[in-house]
C-alpha positions in Angstrom: 6.6 -6.0 4.2 7.8 -5.5 7.7 10.6 -8.0 7.3 12.3 -6.0 4.6 12.9 -3.1 7.0 14.7 -5.4 9.5 16.9 -7.2 7.0 15.0 -10.6 7.3 14.7 -12.1 3.9 14.4 -15.5 2.5 12.7 -17.7 -0.1 9.2 -17.4 1.3 9.5 -13.6 1.2 10.9 -13.7 -2.3 7.8 -15.7 -3.4 5.5 -13.2 -1.8 7.2 -10.3 -3.6 7.0 -12.2 -6.9 3.3 -12.6 -6.3 2.9 -8.9 -5.9 5.2 -7.9 -8.8 3.9 -10.3 -11.5 0.5 -8.5 -12.0 2.1 -5.1 -11.6 4.6 -5.9 -14.4 2.0 -7.4 -16.7 -0.8 -4.8 -16.3 -0.1 -1.0 -16.5 -3.3 -0.3 -14.6 -1.8 -1.8 -11.4 0.5 0.5 -9.5 2.6 -0.5 -6.5 4.7 1.9 -4.4 6.9 1.1 -1.5 7.3 3.4 1.5 10.1 3.3 4.1 9.1 1.3 7.1 12.0 2.5 9.2 10.7 6.0 9.7 7.4 7.7 10.4 5.2 8.6 7.4 1.7 9.8 6.7 0.3 6.3 7.1 2.0 5.4 10.4 -1.3 5.6 12.3 -2.4 2.3 10.7 -3.8 0.7 7.6 -6.8 2.0 5.7 -8.7 1.1 2.5 -10.6 3.5 0.3 -13.4 1.7 -1.6 -15.1 3.3 -4.4 -18.0 1.7 -6.3 -18.9 2.1 -9.9 -22.6 2.9 -9.1 -23.1 6.4 -7.7 -25.8 5.1 -5.4 -23.2 3.2 -3.4 -21.1 5.7 -1.3 -17.3 5.7 -1.2 -16.2 4.1 2.1 -13.0 4.2 4.1 -12.3 1.2 6.2 -9.9 1.5 9.2 -8.4 -1.5 10.9 -7.7 -1.4 14.6 -6.3 -4.1 16.9 -9.8 -5.3 17.8 -12.2 -4.1 15.2 -12.8 -2.3 12.0 -14.4 1.1 11.4 -16.2 2.3 8.3 -16.3 6.0 7.4 -18.8 7.5 4.9 -18.9 11.2 5.6 -17.6 13.3 2.7 -15.2 15.2 5.0 -13.7 11.9 6.3 -13.4 10.5 2.8 -11.6 13.7 1.7 -9.2 13.4 4.6 -8.2 9.9 3.7 -7.8 10.8 0.0 -5.4 13.5 1.1 -3.5 11.1 3.3 -3.3 8.6 0.5 -1.9 11.3 -1.8 0.7 12.2 0.8 1.7 8.6 1.0 2.1 8.3 -2.7 4.2 11.5 -2.9 6.6 10.2 -0.1 6.9 6.7 -1.6 9.3 5.4 -4.2 8.0 5.9 -7.7 6.3 2.8 -9.2 9.3 1.9 -11.4 11.7 2.5 -8.5 9.6 0.2 -6.3 9.6 -2.6 -8.9 13.4 -2.2 -9.3 14.0 -2.3 -5.6 11.8 -5.3 -5.0 13.5 -7.1 -7.9 16.9 -6.3 -6.4 15.8 -7.8 -3.1 14.5 -11.0 -4.7 17.7 -11.4 -6.8 19.7 -11.4 -3.6 18.2 -14.8 -2.5 
């Protein structure tokens, strides 16, 4: 939500935020947390996705996005590194309740 960091906000952004908040408010198994975009954080190097599969035969995979490509990591050490990174991001982010409250506050301003 890059626009939030720069003060750009309008009806379209409010609709996107509502789209994110509705399932999180309706289902306690969905957690959203907001990090500050105006300072460096553990995830500043770029987006990543950790995908875990229910079947143990399928390995956990980390997907990294780059400007031109995607990269898949499967080595246990690499997976462990990104799990630690994810945990650091969670610790530095607003708590889930605080995130929902902040996003609701932003949508109420429109």
